[in-house]
N, C-alpha and C positions, 0 to 999 in steps of 0.2 A: 504494500500500500504506500503510495507516494504522499507528499504533504497535502496536495489538493484533495485526495481521497480522504485523508485523515480529517481535514477541516470539514469536509462534507459530512463525514460520520459524526463529528462533534456537534455540528449544527442540527443533525437529526436526533441527537440525544441530549436534552437539556440537563446536564449534570456536570460535575467537575472531574478532572483526571489528574493523576500524578505524572511527573515527568517520566517515570519509568514506563507507565502505560503508553505515553505518547511515543517514546523512542522505540517501542516494540513495533510500531507501525510506520515510523518515518525516521530519517536520520536526525541526530542531534542538531546538526547544522540547519536542516530544514525547519525544525521546530523553532530554533532560535531566530531564524529569519522571519518566520510567521509571527512570532511575538514582536519583533521589531516593526513589522508592517502593521501590527494591530489586528491581524486576523485571529490570533489566539491571545487571550488575556490572562495574565497571572493574577488570580483572584486573591490567593493567600500563598505563603511559602509552600512550594511543591503542590499547588492546586491550580489547575488551568482549566479554562473553558473557552468555547467559541465566543468571539466578540458578540455575536448575535444574542447570546443568552447570559452574558457575564453579569448583568445587573438583576437577573431574575431571582425570586425567592428560592426556587428549587435549586438553582446552582449555588447560590451563596450559602444556604443552609447546609447543603451537602458538603461544600468545601470546608465550612467551619467544623462540622462534625468529624470529617476525616483529618483535618489539621489539628484539632484539639488533642489534649493529652489522653492517654489511656484511661478509660472509665468515664469519659465525658458523655454528655447527652444533651440533645436539644430540649429546650423548655420554653416557657413563657407564651406570649401571644402567637408566635409562629406555629407552635404545636397545636394550639386551638384552631388556627386557620387550617392547618393540614387535616385536622379531624372534621373540617367543615362546620365548625361551631362558631366561627367568625367570618364575616363576608370578605375581608381583604387582609393580605399579609402585612406585617409591620415593615418599617424601614430598616430595622436592625435584626440581627440574629442573636438570640439569647442562648447562651451555652452554660450548662451546669457542669462544673469540673470538680474533681476531688480536691480536698484541701491540700495546700502547698504545691499544687501543680499548675497554678496560674501562670500565664505567660503574657508578655506584651501583645496587644491586639489592636487592630484598626478600630476607628470610631464606630463602625457599623456592627461590630461584634461586642455584645454586652455579656460579660462573664460574671457568673456567680460561683464563688468557691464555697464548698460545704463539706463537712465531715459526714453528712447524712447520705447513706446509700439507699436510693429509692428501691422499694421492694418490687415495683412494677415497671419494667423497662421493655420497650417494644422496638424491634428492628424494622425501620421503614423499608419500603420496596427497593430503594437505592442503596441500602446498607447503613444508613444513618440511624443512630440510636436515639430514641425519643422517650421522654417521661410520660406518665399517664396524664389525662386531662386535669385531674384534681390538683396534682403538683404543678402542672403548667399554669393553672389558674392562680395558685399561690404566688408564683414568681411574676406573672403578668400583673396581678393586683398590686404587688409591692412597688413596681416600677411605673405603673400607669399614672397619669395626671389625676389629682384628687377628684376632679369633676367627672372623671370617667369610671372611677373605681366601683361605685355602687351598681351602675347598670351592667358593668362587666360581670359582677357576681350574680346579680339577679337574672340577667339574661340567660346565663348557663344553668342556674338552678331551676328557673321557671320552666325551661324546656325539658328538664330531666337529664340533660347531658352530663351534669356533674351533681353528685349527691353531697349535701352539706356534711354528712358524716365522713365521707371519704376525705374531704378537705381537712376536717378536724383531726382525723387519724394521722395525717401527715404533720399537722401543726404540733401535735403532741411531741414529735421528735425534732421540731424546729423552734426552739425557744427564742431565737434571735432573728428570725426572718423579718424582712421589712413589711410594715403594715400589719403585723400579726394580730394585735389587739382589735383593730378595726375589722379585720377579716373574720375573726372569731365571733365578733358581735353580729356581723352580717350573716354568718352561717346560722347562728341561733335565730335570727329574724326570718331567714329563708325557711328554716325548719318549721317556724310558726306560721308560715303562709305569706309572708311579705314577698312581693314580686317586683318592686320597683323602688327607685330612689325616693319618689314622692310618698310611697307607702311607708318607707323606712322613716321618713320625717314624721309622718302621721302616727306611726307606732311609737316613736320615741318622744314626741313632743305634743301630740294632740290627744290621741286615745290612750292615755296612760295615767295611772294613779287611781285613787278612790273614785268609784262611780263607773268604772269601765271593766269591772271584773268579769262580766258575762260576755264580753265582746268575743266573737268568733271571726277569724280572718279567712278570707277567700272562701266564703260560704256559698254553696250552690243551692238554689231554690228552683222548684218546678211549680209554675202557675199555669193557668189556662192559656195564657198567651205564649208560653214557651219556657225555656230553661235559661236561667241567668246566674252569673257568678258575681257575688258582691265583694267589694274590697274588704269591708268589715260589716258585721251584723250583730245587733243585740236582739236575741230571741225573746227576751222578757217583754220588751216594749215594741218589738217588730219594727225596728228602725235600722235602715241601711245607711252606711257612710261610704261615699265614693270620693276618691282623690283624683281629680282630673288633671292630667299632665298638660304641659304647655302646647304640645304638638298633637297628641292623640285626640283631643276633643275640640280643636279649634276650627274644624271645617263644618260647613253647613250640613253635609250628610251625616257626620258624626253627631252633631248637635241634634238633628232630627231623630236619630236612632236613640240617643239618650232620653229625649222627651217621651218617645213612645215606650221605652223601657220603664221609665219612672211611672208613667200612667198605668202600665200593666201591673207593676208592683203595688201601686196605690190601690188599684181595684182589688188586689188580694190582701189589703190591709197593711202593707209594708210601706212606710214613708221613707223616702230617700233624701238625705242631706248631702249636698255636694260642696266640696271645698276645692277652689282653684289653686293652681301652682303658686301664684304670687302670695296668696293668703297663707298657705301652708308653710312656705319657706320664709316669709317676711314677718308674719304675725301669727305664729302658732298658738299663742295664748288666747287670742281672740277666737280662733277656731275651736280650741278646747272649751272655752266658755259657752259657745254656741252648742257644741255637742252635749255638754252637761245639761244645759237648759232644755234642750230637746228631749233628752232622756227623762228629765225630771217631769216635764209637762206630759209626756206620754205614759208615764207610770202612775200618774195621779188619777 
């Protein structure tokens, strides 16, 4: 195989190659010349790819996994993307490496060094080792911007892709992981039925304390008009509480659907109290007072 055939093969297979793999198919001089021309790109030390694919997640993640020290594994947001749990890959590759085996890396490789040896490791189709989704979520949560952390957790637990207990099992062995306290708190909320950041705020700052002991989260009801899931429900007073996100309920079609749903629930004797995003996030005490007053008036 000549250098042109080698490049054609590399373009047909979006992965990374070692220099030894390349020189089995072409001369060292031909490979060096292709690198000089830019037809082949050195992604990491001893990891090469066709220029066509050099910036892709598939190539960069494979290169990092093959370049990393023995015992390393891919983790974080990229693993969740690989598992089709997130819609797009990250700009960086997150690598979990055994303690004391850290090595200098480019800015697009995020390295976490740990003494913890994950019990569940999977070999990807291209030979890269990856951690399980629960551990990947732990590392993704720790490095995600604060504004994205809650929805990252609730998006995965809401869909059933990651179980809160699986996350907590890892965290028991990771006393110093970034964002640990917040993630444990969110796992507990997710296990209790919380499914979004707004519901998190509602659970921690609105429907909390004396007067809310009978609240059931994510309660499903069946009435003559259909089946509905309620963010929170008080069965004693037959009161439903809904936390309306800034995006999910701002369209006319969504608003009409909410109106019809509330009417159907009212016909069944269930009154719905809705709190908007701004009120829940900016004046939760007011929301709490309204909720308490509603429960008091409906219990009398």
